[in-house]
Structures are given as C-alpha cells and as structure tokens.
C-alpha positions in Angstrom: 0.3 0.1 -0.1 0.7 3.7 -0.9 0.1 5.9 2.4 0.2 9.3 2.8 0.2 10.3 6.6 -0.7 13.6 7.3 0.2 15.0 11.1 0.0 17.9 13.0 3.7 19.5 13.5 3.8 21.0 17.3 4.8 18.8 20.1 6.5 16.0 20.0 3.4 13.1 21.0 1.7 13.4 17.4 5.7 12.9 16.2 6.2 10.0 18.1 2.9 7.8 17.1 4.0 8.7 13.6 7.2 7.4 14.3 5.5 4.1 15.9 3.1 3.1 13.4 5.4 4.7 10.1 7.9 2.5 11.0 5.5 -0.3 11.6 4.2 0.4 8.6 6.8 0.4 6.4 8.5 -3.0 8.4 5.4 -4.5 6.9 6.3 -3.2 3.1 3.9 -0.3 2.6 5.1 2.8 1.4 4.8 5.8 3.6 5.2 9.1 3.1 5.2 12.0 5.7 3.3 15.4 5.7 4.1 17.6 8.4 5.9 20.3 9.9 7.8 21.8 13.0 8.8 19.8 15.6 7.5 16.2 13.8 9.3 17.3 10.6 12.6 17.7 12.3 12.1 14.1 14.1 10.7 12.3 11.4 13.2 13.4 8.9 16.0 12.4 11.3 14.6 8.3 12.1 13.4 7.9 7.6 14.7 10.6 5.7 14.1 13.7 3.6 12.8 11.3 0.7 9.8 10.4 2.9 8.9 13.5 5.3 7.7 16.7 3.4 7.3 20.1 4.6 3.5 21.0 4.4 0.9 23.9 7.0 -0.6 21.9 9.5 -2.5 22.8 12.5 -1.4 24.8 15.3 -1.9 25.9 19.0 -1.8 29.9 19.7 -0.7 30.9 22.6 -1.3 34.0 24.7 0.5 35.0 28.2 1.7 31.5 28.3 -1.6 29.5 28.0 -3.6 27.9 24.8 -6.1 30.3 23.4 -8.7 27.9 23.0 -11.2 30.7 20.8 -7.7 31.7 18.8 -6.7 28.2 17.8 -10.4 27.0 17.1 -10.3 30.4 14.9 -7.0 29.8 13.3 -7.6 26.3 12.7 -11.2 26.9 10.8 -9.3 29.3 8.2 -6.7 26.6 7.7 -10.3 23.9 7.2 -11.9 26.2 5.0 -8.7 26.9 3.3 -8.6 23.0 2.3 -8.0 23.1 -1.3 -5.6 25.5 -1.0 -3.5 23.8 1.9 -3.7 20.7 0.0 -2.5 21.5 -3.3 0.9 21.9 -2.7 0.6 18.0 -0.8 -1.0 16.5 -3.9 1.4 18.1 -6.3 3.8 15.9 -5.1 2.1 12.9 -5.4 2.9 11.1 -9.4 1.5 8.3 -11.2 4.5 7.0 -9.6 3.2 7.5 -6.6 -0.3 8.7 -5.3 -1.6 7.4 -2.1 -4.0 3.9 -1.5 -5.1 5.2 1.8 -4.6 8.6 4.0 -3.6 8.3 7.5 -4.1 11.9 9.6 -3.1 12.8 12.6 -5.3 15.5 14.1 -5.3 17.6 11.2 -7.7 18.4 8.2 -5.9 17.9 5.1 -5.3 14.0 5.5 -9.4 13.6 4.8 -9.7 16.3 1.5 -7.1 14.9 0.2 -9.3 10.9 0.5 -12.6 13.0 -0.9 -10.6 14.3 -3.6 -8.8 11.4 -4.9 -12.3 8.5 -3.4 -9.6 6.7 -1.5 -10.1 5.7 2.2 -9.7 7.7 4.8 -8.2 6.8 8.6 -8.4 8.5 11.9 -5.5 7.9 14.4 -5.2 10.2 17.7 -5.5 10.3 20.9 -8.4 13.4 21.3 -11.4 11.2 20.3 -11.3 10.0 23.8 -12.7 12.6 25.1 -16.0 12.5 23.0 -16.3 8.5 22.9 -14.6 7.1 26.2 -16.0 7.4 30.0 -14.5 10.4 32.0 -12.3 10.3 35.0 -14.3 10.9 38.3 -14.6 14.2 39.8 -14.0 16.3 36.7 -14.5 19.5 37.0 -16.9 21.3 35.1 -15.0 23.4 33.2 -13.0 20.4 31.8 -16.1 18.8 30.8 -17.3 22.4 29.1 -14.2 21.9 26.9 -14.4 18.5 25.5 -16.6 20.6 23.0 -14.1 22.7 21.8 -12.1 19.0 20.7 -15.4 17.6 19.3 -16.0 20.4 17.2 -12.2 20.6 15.9 -12.3 16.5 15.1 -15.3 16.9 13.5 -13.9 20.1 11.4 -10.9 17.5 10.6 -12.4 14.9 9.8 -16.3 14.9 9.5 -16.7 11.1 8.3 -13.7 8.3 8.1 -13.2 4.9 7.4 -11.6 3.9 10.1 -11.0 5.6 13.6 -8.2 4.7 15.9 -7.4 5.7 19.3 -4.3 5.5 21.1 -5.0 5.8 24.4 -4.3 2.9 27.7 -6.2 4.3 30.8 -9.8 5.8 28.9 -12.7 3.3 28.8 -14.6 3.5 25.9 -18.4 3.9 25.4 -20.5 1.1 25.2 -22.2 3.0 21.6 -18.5 3.4 21.0 -17.7 2.7 17.1 -13.7 3.9 17.1 -11.3 0.8 18.0 -9.4 1.6 20.9 -5.7 0.0 20.9 -4.6 1.3 23.9 -0.7 2.7 24.3 1.3 3.4 21.2 5.1 3.1 21.4 8.0 3.3 19.3 9.9 0.1 18.1 13.1 0.7 20.8 11.1 1.0 23.3 10.1 -2.6 22.3 13.8 -3.0 23.4 14.5 -1.3 26.7 14.0 -1.4 30.0 14.1 1.0 33.2 17.4 0.8 34.7 17.5 4.2 36.8 21.2 5.3 37.1 21.1 7.7 40.1 22.2 10.6 38.4 19.7 12.7 37.0 15.7 12.6 36.7 14.1 13.7 33.0 12.0 17.1 32.6 9.8 17.3 29.6 7.8 20.4 29.4 7.3 23.5 27.6 7.7 27.1 27.1 4.7 27.9 28.8 5.8 25.9 31.9 9.5 27.6 32.1 8.0 29.6 35.3 8.0 26.1 37.0 11.8 25.7 36.6 12.5 27.3 39.8 10.9 24.6 41.5 12.4 22.3 39.3 16.1 23.5 40.0 15.1 23.2 44.0 14.0 20.2 43.8 17.2 19.3 41.5 19.4 21.2 44.4 17.9 19.1 47.4 17.6 15.6 45.8 21.0 16.1 44.5 20.0 14.8 41.0 20.5 16.5 37.8 17.2 17.0 35.9 17.6 17.0 32.4 15.5 18.9 30.3 13.7 18.6 26.8 11.2 20.8 25.1 13.0 23.7 26.5 15.2 26.0 24.5 19.2 26.1 26.0 19.3 29.2 26.6 16.4 29.3 29.3 18.2 27.0 31.6 21.4 29.6 31.7 19.8 30.4 34.9 19.2 26.5 36.9 22.5 25.2 37.5 21.5 21.9 38.2 18.7 21.6 35.5 20.9 20.6 31.7 19.6 20.8 28.1 18.5 17.5 26.1 18.9 17.4 22.6 15.9 17.5 20.8 16.4 13.7 19.2 15.0 10.2 19.8 18.0 8.5 20.8 19.0 11.2 23.2 15.1 11.2 24.8 14.5 7.5 25.1 18.6 7.1 26.7 17.5 9.5 29.1 14.0 8.3 29.7 15.4 4.3 29.9 17.7 5.2 32.7 16.5 7.9 34.7 15.4 7.9 38.5 12.2 9.5 37.5 10.0 11.9 35.3 8.3 15.4 35.4 6.4 16.0 32.3 3.5 16.9 30.6 0.6 14.4 30.7 1.0 14.0 26.8 -0.5 10.6 25.9 2.5 9.5 24.2 4.8 10.4 27.3 2.1 8.5 29.4 2.8 5.7 27.0 6.3 5.1 27.2 6.2 6.1 31.4 4.1 3.1 31.9 5.1 0.7 29.2 8.7 0.6 31.3 7.3 1.3 34.4 9.0 4.8 35.3 7.3 6.8 38.4 6.3 10.6 36.7 5.3 13.4 38.0 2.6 15.2 36.0 2.4 18.5 35.2 -0.1 19.9 33.1 0.3 23.4 30.2 -1.8 26.1 31.5 -5.3 26.1 30.4 -4.5 22.6 28.0 -8.2 21.3 29.4 -7.0 17.4 27.3 -3.7 17.1 29.6 -5.5 17.7 32.5 -8.0 14.9 31.8 -5.0 12.7 31.1 -3.5 13.6 34.7 -7.1 12.7 36.3 -7.2 9.3 34.3 -3.7 8.5 34.9 -3.3 9.3 39.0 -6.9 7.6 38.9 -6.0 4.1 37.4 -1.9 3.9 38.2 -1.9 6.0 41.6 1.6 4.0 42.7 2.9 5.3 39.4 1.7 8.6 39.0 0.9 12.0 41.2 0.1 15.5 40.5 3.9 17.7 40.3 4.0 19.2 43.8 7.4 20.1 44.7 7.4 19.9 48.6 5.2 16.9 48.3 7.6 14.4 46.0 10.5 15.5 49.0 8.6 15.2 51.7 6.9 11.6 51.4 7.7 10.2 47.3 4.1 8.1 47.0 5.6 6.3 43.7 6.9 2.8 44.8 9.6 3.0 41.4 10.0 -0.1 39.1 7.4 -1.7 38.3 6.7 -4.9 35.5 6.8 -3.8 32.0 3.1 -3.7 30.9 2.7 -3.1 27.9 4.2 -4.8 24.4 3.8 -3.5 20.5 0.6 -4.5 20.7 -1.4 -1.0 20.1 1.5 -0.3 17.2 0.8 -3.5 15.6 -2.5 -3.3 16.1 -3.1 0.4 14.5 -0.8 -1.4 11.6 -2.8 -4.3 10.9 -6.0 -1.8 11.2 -4.5 0.4 8.3 -3.9 -2.5 5.9 -6.6 -4.5 6.3 -8.1 -1.6 4.1 -6.2 -3.3 1.2 -8.4 -6.6 1.4 
C-alpha cells in the first residue's frame, strides 16, 4: 500500500505516534510518506530521511500569556479547514503516476480527509484526542474541563467529518458501550520494545514546554535538594542558563529515550505518548499540565486514578517529603497498540 500520513507538527506526541505506526507500516512493506511541519518534521526526517517527509502547513495551537487560547486556536484552524483546497494542493502536487496514495492516515489535522475525498480513497484517523468524546470521563472531573471537551469535538469534526476507520491511542480510557472507534491502547515506538528501565542514580528527566518555564525554579530546587540533575527536554537551552542543576536535553529521539531508560523519575506534561512510554517501562512520573490545556488535565486525572503508585501530580514539596510512587514495576505493555493500528490500516487493502 502507498500511504499518505498527515499529522499536526506541534509537540512531540503526534510525532512519536507517527514514528511508531509509520515504522511498523514500513517494516510490513508499505510505502509511507509523511506530511507535517515544526517538531514532527525534524524528528521524522531524522528517522526516515527527507525523501519520505514533506514539509506542509498544519494546524497550530495559539498561545497568549503562556496559555493556550482556545478561541484563537479554533479560529486559526477553522481557517485552515475552510481553505483545504489551497493547503492540500502542494501536497497533491507531490503525487505522480508512480506514487499516488491508496489511503490517507491523519493525526489531528484536516488535510488528509480532503485528499482522500478528492481521490476517493479510504481515510483513517489515528489520534488520542477522540477519547474525550467516545469514552468515560474520570471521576470528579472539573466542570470547566467537561465543557471544554466540546472544543475538541468541534475540531475533530471539522478535521475529519467522515472516516473509513477511526483509531484511538489511549491506554487508560474506557470506551463507552456505543463507541464505534477502535481503541488500541498505548502506542509506543519500536525502540521502546527493547528498553528496560534501569535508573542510574544521576538525574531525572523533565519534559515540559515554554509555557511552563515559570516552574523551572521549583524544578531547580528539587534538583539541588535531591542531589540529582534534571535533564530538560522541550525548553530552549538559553532558558536554563540561570539553573545550574538543570541541563538541556537535545531534540533527538535517541537522546530522549536513552535518558528515559536511565532516569530516576520523570516530570512531564501528561501528553498521551509520554504517558504511554512511562507506563510501558514502569517509570514513576510527576504530571504537570500546561496552563489551560484541558486534555492534559483529563489525562492526569485518568493516569492518577488508574495507577496511583506510578503517577502523581507535580508538587515539589510533596516529592521531597513523602514520595508516593513506588518505583519499578513490571513492563506492562508490548507492541500491541502499534501493531494493532497497523493491522487496522492495512486491512483496508483487502
């Protein structure tokens, strides 16, 4: 099969899922081309090469005062939806008689659906956001988060009004009885299959975004008082100049996974892919949602309720005084999620 895989480029999570599913499809003999930008373009190019990854315009989150602005994000991405013909033209210009996709796979973006519509081919969505409209929500979820789920439903509908198949990557969510989506659990990269968590007693891993830069002072105090160094991913190197116990982690797949496998614990935004990999390896993780990022808030509630000995909300003083996380647990996840997603896609070729 020839597969056009389109994905939003902001944040590592979507890129990690594409690295996982894309590599699985390629290993099975399928010809995959990726269309994306920003963080995802850098990571996918490093793995698959420039011939497989084409830089393309994709949705973006809009931030104001360090917080996601939901209204601006909706307006911006609605504009991208309304101009699908314009933004898909450069993608479709890369097709030829020798390479035209048999199926499109899209991760939280609107162009794959339009390409499939124009070519009259199957369209598959694969993401983690859909759980918010097709699964049970955690107990005691704040009312504001429940209300903001409508925002996600609207974006998902605008991006892919119809789909031949919808795949949901989420390990803690429980689908409702009426759910028509295919829940495949955690999707992890192939390299994770061969990792074992072996903490080296030297550092902890930090994965946060610029919007959480004000929390670096707390993380610096934790590093100084614990005698560990913090290796920080997702923050520009210059932001760490005033924090002597924090070092910059290079933006590369190998460096991140190597740090993940040998760290003492993780402080991270509760994105679906970071949760999938820490859960798979049994690594304790303290969760720090981005301001106004309601999906991460919901993810945090799900993880803490499902695995309270592995996940806790990040509170610096609580970590130092009485660490509630018990450390290593058995590796819980195999390659099932990744392989199941690939099987659901290639089944469309039958």
